[in-house]
C-alpha positions in Angstrom: 143.7 110.0 60.0 140.3 108.6 60.8 139.1 112.2 61.1 139.7 112.7 57.5 137.6 109.7 56.6 134.9 110.9 58.9 134.6 114.5 57.6 134.9 113.1 54.1 132.0 110.7 54.6 129.8 113.5 56.4 130.6 115.9 53.4 129.6 113.2 50.8 126.3 112.5 52.7 125.4 116.2 53.0 126.2 116.6 49.4 124.1 113.7 48.4 121.2 115.0 50.5 121.2 118.3 48.9 121.5 116.9 45.4 118.5 114.8 46.0 116.5 117.7 47.3 117.3 119.6 44.1 116.3 116.9 42.0 112.9 116.5 43.6 112.3 120.2 43.5 113.4 120.3 39.8 110.7 117.4 39.1 108.1 119.5 40.7 109.1 122.7 38.8 108.9 120.9 35.5 105.7 119.3 36.2 107.0 115.8 36.0 105.8 115.1 39.5 103.0 116.3 42.0 102.5 116.3 45.6 100.0 113.3 45.5 102.2 111.1 43.5 105.0 111.7 46.2 102.8 111.1 49.1 101.7 107.8 47.6 105.4 106.8 47.0 106.3 107.4 50.7 103.2 105.6 51.8 104.0 102.6 49.7 107.5 102.5 50.7 106.7 103.0 54.5 104.1 100.1 54.3 101.2 102.4 55.3 99.5 101.7 52.2 99.5 97.9 52.8 98.2 98.5 56.4 95.4 100.6 55.2 94.4 97.9 52.5 94.6 95.3 55.3 92.5 97.5 57.7 89.8 97.8 54.8 89.6 94.1 54.3 89.4 93.4 57.9 86.3 95.9 58.2 84.3 94.1 55.6 
């Protein structure tokens, strides 16, 4: 029975990913979001924004 749980989990994960992409594309289509806003969100979440801020401070 483990295989049933495994395939169910994979299916739910794929469905979640597909729905997430559709939601993001809908936000672009209706003008609620633009590419710069998304890029900024990813940089902030990954910590690159903070690293760039620290580098700018160190250069001064």
